[in-house]
C-alpha positions as CSV (number, residue, x, y, z in Angstrom):
1,M,-20.1,12.1,-44.4
2,S,-17.1,13.3,-46.8
3,R,-17.3,9.9,-48.4
4,N,-20.9,10.2,-48.7
5,L,-20.7,13.5,-50.5
6,A,-17.9,12.1,-52.7
7,A,-20.1,9.3,-53.6
8,I,-23.1,11.6,-54.5
9,L,-21.1,13.7,-56.7
10,G,-19.8,10.9,-58.5
11,G,-23.2,9.4,-58.9
12,A,-24.2,13.1,-60.5
13,A,-21.2,13.4,-62.5
14,G,-21.9,9.8,-63.9
15,A,-25.6,10.7,-64.8
16,V,-24.7,14.0,-66.2
17,A,-22.0,12.2,-68.6
18,L,-24.8,9.9,-69.3
19,V,-27.0,12.3,-70.3
20,G,-24.4,14.2,-72.5
21,I,-23.4,10.8,-74.4
22,V,-27.2,9.9,-75.1
23,G,-28.1,13.5,-76.2
24,L,-24.8,13.4,-78.4
25,L,-26.5,10.1,-79.9
26,I,-29.6,11.4,-80.2
27,W,-28.3,14.5,-82.2
28,F,-26.2,12.2,-84.4
29,C,-29.4,10.1,-85.3
30,L,-31.3,13.0,-86.1
31,F,-28.6,14.8,-88.0
32,H,-28.1,11.7,-90.0
33,K,-32.2,11.5,-90.3
34,R,-32.6,15.3,-91.8
35,G,-30.0,14.1,-94.1
36,V,-29.6,16.1,-97.4
37,S,-31.2,15.7,-100.6
38,R,-28.6,17.0,-103.2
39,T,-25.8,14.6,-104.6
40,S,-22.1,15.4,-104.4
41,E,-19.6,14.7,-106.9
42,T,-19.8,11.2,-105.7
43,G,-22.8,11.1,-107.2
44,S,-23.6,13.0,-110.5
45,S,-23.5,17.1,-109.8
46,D,-20.2,19.0,-109.2
47,P,-20.5,22.1,-107.0
48,S,-22.1,25.2,-108.6
49,V,-19.7,27.4,-110.5
50,Q,-22.0,30.3,-109.9
51,G,-21.3,30.1,-106.1
52,R,-24.4,28.5,-105.1
53,H,-24.8,26.3,-102.1
54,I,-22.8,23.3,-102.8
55,G,-24.6,20.2,-102.8
56,V,-24.1,17.6,-99.9
57,Q,-24.3,13.7,-99.7
58,L,-24.2,11.9,-96.1
59,S,-24.2,8.5,-96.6
60,L,-26.5,7.0,-93.9
61,R,-24.2,3.9,-93.4
62,E,-22.3,3.8,-90.3
63,A,-18.6,3.8,-89.9
64,R,-17.1,0.3,-90.0
65,R,-15.5,-0.8,-86.6
66,F,-12.4,-2.7,-87.6
67,E,-10.6,-5.4,-85.3
68,L,-7.1,-5.1,-84.3
69,R,-6.4,-8.3,-85.3
70,E,-7.5,-7.2,-89.2
71,L,-5.5,-4.3,-89.3
72,S,-2.5,-6.2,-87.4
73,L,-2.8,-8.8,-90.6
74,A,-3.3,-6.1,-93.2
75,T,-0.2,-4.4,-92.3
76,K,2.0,-7.4,-91.2
77,N,1.9,-6.3,-87.5
78,F,2.4,-2.9,-88.6
79,S,6.1,-3.5,-90.3
80,D,8.2,-0.6,-90.9
81,R,8.0,-2.2,-94.3
82,N,4.2,-0.7,-94.4
83,L,4.9,2.7,-92.9
84,I,4.5,5.3,-95.4
85,G,4.0,8.7,-93.4
86,E,3.6,10.5,-90.1
87,G,1.5,13.3,-88.8
88,K,-0.2,15.1,-86.2
89,F,-2.2,11.9,-85.6
90,G,0.3,9.5,-85.6
91,E,1.9,6.8,-87.9
92,V,0.5,5.9,-91.4
93,Y,0.7,2.4,-92.6
94,K,-0.2,1.0,-95.9
95,G,-2.7,-2.0,-95.4
96,L,-4.3,-4.8,-97.6
97,L,-7.5,-6.2,-96.1
98,Q,-8.5,-9.5,-96.7
99,D,-11.2,-8.6,-99.3
100,G,-8.2,-7.1,-101.4
101,M,-8.7,-3.6,-100.7
102,L,-5.6,-1.1,-100.0
103,V,-5.9,1.0,-97.3
104,A,-4.1,3.7,-95.4
105,I,-4.1,3.0,-91.7
106,K,-3.4,6.0,-89.3
107,K,-2.3,4.7,-85.8
108,R,-2.9,7.4,-83.0
109,A,0.2,8.3,-81.2
110,G,-0.3,8.2,-77.2
111,A,-3.3,7.1,-75.3
112,P,-6.8,8.5,-76.8
113,S,-7.2,10.5,-73.8
114,Q,-5.3,13.1,-72.2
115,E,-3.7,12.3,-68.9
116,F,-5.0,12.8,-65.3
117,I,-8.7,12.5,-66.8
118,D,-11.1,10.2,-64.4
119,E,-13.1,7.3,-65.9
120,V,-16.7,8.7,-66.5
121,K,-14.4,11.8,-68.7
122,A,-12.5,9.1,-70.7
123,T,-15.9,7.3,-71.7
124,C,-17.2,10.4,-72.6
125,L,-14.3,11.2,-75.2
126,A,-14.5,7.6,-76.1
127,F,-18.1,8.2,-77.2
128,I,-17.3,11.6,-78.9
129,A,-14.6,10.3,-80.7
130,L,-17.1,7.3,-81.9
131,I,-19.2,9.9,-83.2
132,M,-17.1,11.8,-84.8
133,A,-15.6,9.0,-86.5
134,C,-19.4,7.9,-87.9
135,Y,-20.0,11.8,-88.9
136,L,-16.5,11.8,-90.9
137,S,-17.1,8.4,-92.6
138,S,-20.4,9.5,-93.6
139,I,-19.3,12.4,-95.8
140,Q,-18.7,11.2,-99.5
141,H,-17.0,13.5,-102.1
142,R,-14.8,12.9,-105.2
143,N,-12.2,15.4,-104.0
144,L,-12.1,14.1,-100.2
145,V,-10.0,11.0,-99.0
146,T,-12.7,8.7,-97.4
147,L,-12.6,7.7,-93.9
148,L,-13.8,3.8,-94.1
149,G,-13.8,3.5,-90.3
150,Y,-12.1,3.1,-87.1
151,C,-10.5,0.5,-84.5
152,Q,-10.4,1.3,-80.6
153,E,-9.0,-1.8,-79.0
154,N,-6.4,-1.8,-75.9
155,N,-6.5,1.6,-75.3
156,Q,-5.5,2.3,-78.6
157,Q,-7.2,4.2,-81.7
158,F,-6.5,3.7,-85.2
159,L,-8.6,5.5,-88.4
160,V,-8.8,3.6,-91.9
161,Y,-9.0,5.3,-94.8
162,E,-9.0,4.5,-98.8
163,Y,-5.1,4.4,-100.0
164,I,-4.5,7.0,-102.5
165,P,-1.7,5.7,-104.7
166,N,0.3,8.9,-105.7
167,G,0.7,10.2,-102.6
168,S,0.6,14.1,-101.5
169,V,1.2,17.0,-104.0
170,S,4.2,18.1,-101.8
171,I,6.2,15.2,-102.9
172,H,5.5,15.9,-106.3
173,L,6.4,19.6,-106.0
174,Y,9.4,19.8,-103.8
175,G,9.9,16.5,-102.0
176,V,12.0,13.1,-103.1
177,G,10.0,13.2,-106.2
178,Q,10.3,16.7,-107.5
179,V,11.9,15.4,-110.7
180,S,7.8,14.7,-111.4
181,A,6.9,18.3,-111.3
182,Q,8.4,18.9,-114.4
183,K,5.5,16.8,-115.8
184,I,2.7,18.8,-113.6
185,E,2.0,21.4,-116.4
186,F,-0.2,24.8,-115.5
187,K,-3.3,23.2,-116.6
188,H,-2.4,20.3,-114.5
189,R,-1.5,22.2,-111.4
190,L,-4.8,24.2,-111.9
191,S,-6.7,21.1,-112.1
192,I,-5.5,19.9,-108.9
193,A,-6.1,23.4,-107.2
194,L,-9.6,22.8,-108.5
195,G,-10.1,19.6,-106.9
196,A,-8.9,20.5,-103.6
197,A,-10.9,23.4,-103.8
198,K,-13.9,21.6,-104.3
199,G,-13.5,19.2,-101.5
200,L,-13.1,21.8,-99.1
201,A,-15.9,23.8,-100.4
202,H,-17.7,20.6,-100.0
203,L,-17.1,20.5,-96.1
204,H,-17.5,24.0,-95.7
205,S,-21.3,23.2,-97.3
206,L,-22.0,20.6,-94.7
207,S,-24.7,21.2,-92.2
208,P,-23.2,21.5,-89.5
209,R,-20.6,22.9,-91.3
210,L,-16.8,21.5,-90.9
211,V,-13.9,23.2,-90.8
212,H,-10.6,21.6,-92.2
213,K,-8.4,23.6,-89.6
214,D,-5.1,21.6,-91.0
215,F,-5.1,22.1,-94.6
216,K,-1.8,22.2,-96.3
217,T,0.0,21.0,-99.4
218,A,0.8,18.0,-97.8
219,N,-2.9,16.8,-97.1
220,V,-3.8,17.1,-100.9
221,L,-3.3,13.8,-102.3
222,V,-3.6,12.7,-105.8
223,D,-4.8,9.4,-107.3
224,E,-3.9,7.1,-110.2
225,N,-5.5,9.6,-112.3
226,F,-3.7,12.8,-110.5
227,I,-7.5,13.7,-109.6
228,A,-7.0,15.7,-106.1
229,K,-8.2,14.7,-103.0
230,V,-7.9,16.5,-99.3
231,A,-6.9,14.2,-96.4
232,D,-7.5,14.8,-93.2
233,A,-10.6,16.5,-92.9
234,G,-11.7,17.1,-89.2
235,L,-8.9,15.0,-88.0
236,R,-8.2,17.8,-85.4
237,N,-11.4,17.1,-83.8
238,F,-9.8,13.7,-82.7
239,L,-6.9,15.7,-80.9
240,G,-8.7,17.9,-78.4
241,R,-7.1,21.1,-77.8
242,I,-5.4,22.6,-80.7
243,D,-1.7,23.9,-79.6
244,V,-0.6,26.9,-81.9
245,A,2.2,28.8,-81.7
246,G,1.6,32.5,-81.0
247,P,2.7,35.3,-82.8
248,S,6.5,35.0,-83.8
249,S,9.1,36.2,-86.4
250,Q,9.7,32.6,-87.3
251,V,7.3,29.9,-88.6
252,T,7.5,26.5,-89.5
253,A,6.6,25.0,-92.9
254,D,2.9,23.9,-91.3
255,E,2.5,27.2,-89.3
256,I,3.1,28.9,-92.4
257,F,-0.5,27.7,-93.6
258,L,-2.2,28.9,-90.6
259,A,-4.2,32.2,-91.0
260,P,-3.3,35.2,-88.8
261,E,-6.3,35.0,-86.9
262,V,-5.6,31.3,-86.0
263,R,-2.0,32.1,-84.6
264,E,-3.1,35.1,-82.7
265,F,-6.5,33.7,-81.5
266,R,-6.7,30.2,-82.3
267,R,-10.0,31.2,-84.3
268,F,-10.5,28.7,-86.7
269,S,-13.3,29.2,-89.4
270,E,-13.8,28.7,-92.9
271,K,-11.8,31.5,-94.0
272,S,-9.2,30.4,-92.0
273,D,-9.2,27.2,-94.2
274,V,-9.3,29.8,-97.0
275,Y,-6.1,31.6,-95.9
276,S,-4.3,28.0,-95.8
277,F,-5.6,27.3,-99.3
278,G,-3.8,30.3,-100.8
279,V,-0.5,29.1,-99.4
280,F,-0.9,26.1,-101.1
281,L,-2.3,27.9,-104.6
282,L,1.3,29.8,-103.8
283,E,3.2,26.4,-103.3
284,L,1.5,25.1,-106.4
285,V,2.9,27.8,-108.6
286,S,6.0,28.6,-107.4
287,G,6.9,24.7,-106.9
288,R,8.6,25.4,-103.7
289,E,7.8,25.3,-99.7
290,A,6.2,28.7,-99.0
291,S,8.5,28.7,-96.0
292,E,11.6,28.8,-98.3
293,L,10.1,31.7,-100.2
294,P,12.1,34.7,-100.1
295,S,10.9,37.1,-97.2
296,S,8.6,34.3,-95.8
297,N,10.1,34.3,-92.2
298,S,6.9,35.4,-91.3
299,T,3.0,35.3,-92.4
300,E,2.8,39.1,-92.8
301,N,6.2,39.2,-94.8
302,L,4.8,36.2,-97.2
303,V,2.0,38.3,-97.8
304,E,3.6,41.0,-98.7
305,W,6.1,39.6,-101.1
306,V,3.3,38.1,-102.9
307,Q,1.4,41.2,-103.1
308,N,4.7,43.5,-104.1
309,S,5.7,40.9,-106.8
310,H,2.2,40.6,-108.3
311,D,2.8,43.9,-110.3
312,Y,4.9,41.4,-112.5
313,S,8.3,43.6,-112.0
314,N,9.6,40.5,-110.5
315,I,6.9,37.7,-111.6
316,S,9.7,35.5,-112.0
317,S,10.4,35.0,-108.4
318,I,7.0,33.7,-108.0
319,I,6.6,31.2,-111.1
320,D,7.9,27.9,-111.0
321,P,10.4,27.8,-114.0
322,R,9.7,24.1,-114.7
323,L,6.2,25.7,-115.9
324,G,8.1,26.7,-119.0
325,S,5.5,28.1,-121.3
326,S,2.7,25.7,-120.4
327,F,0.7,29.0,-119.0
328,T,-0.7,32.3,-120.7
329,A,0.3,35.6,-119.2
330,E,-3.8,36.3,-118.6
331,G,-4.5,32.9,-116.7
332,M,-1.3,33.2,-114.5
333,E,-2.1,36.9,-113.7
334,E,-5.5,35.5,-112.8
335,F,-4.2,32.9,-110.5
336,I,-1.8,34.8,-108.8
337,R,-4.4,37.6,-108.2
338,L,-7.0,34.8,-106.5
339,T,-4.1,33.5,-104.4
340,V,-3.5,37.3,-103.2
341,R,-7.0,37.8,-102.2
342,C,-7.1,34.3,-100.6
343,L,-4.0,35.2,-98.5
344,E,-5.6,38.4,-97.2
345,P,-4.9,39.4,-93.6
346,S,-8.3,40.1,-92.6
347,S,-10.6,37.4,-93.0
348,E,-13.9,39.5,-94.2
349,R,-12.2,40.2,-97.0
350,R,-11.2,36.7,-98.4
351,P,-13.5,34.8,-100.6
352,T,-15.4,31.7,-99.8
353,M,-14.6,28.3,-101.2
354,S,-17.3,28.3,-103.3
355,Y,-16.1,31.6,-105.0
356,V,-12.7,30.1,-105.4
357,V,-14.1,27.1,-106.9
358,A,-15.8,29.4,-109.5
359,E,-12.7,31.3,-110.2
360,L,-10.5,28.2,-110.6
361,D,-12.8,26.7,-112.6
362,R,-13.2,29.7,-114.9
363,I,-9.2,30.1,-115.3
364,L,-9.1,26.2,-115.7
365,D,-11.4,26.5,-119.1
366,K,-9.8,29.6,-120.5
367,E,-6.3,28.2,-120.2
368,M,-7.7,25.0,-121.7
369,S,-9.2,26.5,-124.9
370,L,-5.9,29.0,-125.2
371,T,-3.3,26.8,-124.9
372,T,-4.8,24.3,-127.4
373,V,-4.4,26.7,-129.8
374,M,-0.8,27.6,-129.2
375,G,0.6,25.3,-131.9
376,E,-1.5,26.9,-134.4
377,G,-0.1,30.1,-134.3
378,S,-2.6,32.4,-132.9
379,P,-1.2,35.7,-132.3
380,T,-3.4,36.6,-129.1
381,V,-1.6,34.1,-126.8
382,T,1.3,35.4,-124.6
383,L,3.0,32.1,-123.3
384,G,5.1,32.1,-120.2
385,S,8.6,32.4,-121.9
386,Q,7.1,35.8,-123.7
387,L,6.0,36.9,-120.1
388,F,9.4,36.6,-118.7
389,R,11.2,38.4,-121.4
390,A,8.7,41.3,-121.1
391,T,9.0,41.9,-117.2
392,K,12.9,42.5,-117.6
């Protein structure tokens, strides 16, 4: 009798799982059909600097399914020479496809599903992962790293992205190649910030909206033209449960990007992305990891330190000295004020990413117009070096 009951329950569970899978597939198809009319930066228009709804373009193409042998050939059997990084998803390899395209291949660490789950649940998770890969690969934007496709063979999962040659912004600010940060003037850092903001704002404008959940400086890449592209959008959705350390007096370099509501309640939202973006802005202007800044051993102290320094009595403790005189006092003040707003402990008081885009665009335009006349002796421009002298 117990065996019959087990068989009935097993069959019912399988039926429920099948219905769920079919439902997800139907939802995915309908979602694509509803589509979106306005074009993104991949097409012709930028997100509106007036804070209007930012255009979305979802391609109807499906995610490409790569074969494992293709990826093995592209990476020379995943040679250590082609290993270019490692993140939460796993190791990242540089690969050259047979058609000549350079790609970045993320190899998932461990099995694609949790231990001790039955075959039906594993099948459901595999379908969900496939659908998520198709969804993410359909998102096209100039400031997002494109997910080209996936591979799921031999109990292994891989994600294939476009290859971005200049790596992450973190390397140029404080990594191995930190000497290159001397070449990144304030205007260029503003441009990088604006590009990353547009990428995040685009994610938040999707329907359904997509929260990044892991935005940080290391996930902002720059291409050969130093155009910023946000990487790993939605990648946490492949990883199942999000393990976030609870409140602590000590935070790691990655944890400092997490908003207070994420650390305390695991509550992700567009506004938690905005907080992470604020930490990114702080690293851009300081040229240092936020976790290594004074009084940054907790998120609360980090916010207090920025706010206390915002009165310009201690402005030099924030600004990267390598910026020299490449900024105006007004532009720097507005940039730091925006940073403080993004770092508001209360999520309701933080701006939207569309507002951040508009502000950064305005600050950059002003900096471009003012700093271009510095050499012409304009008396109305206060340089960075003059700002430092004025605060002593």
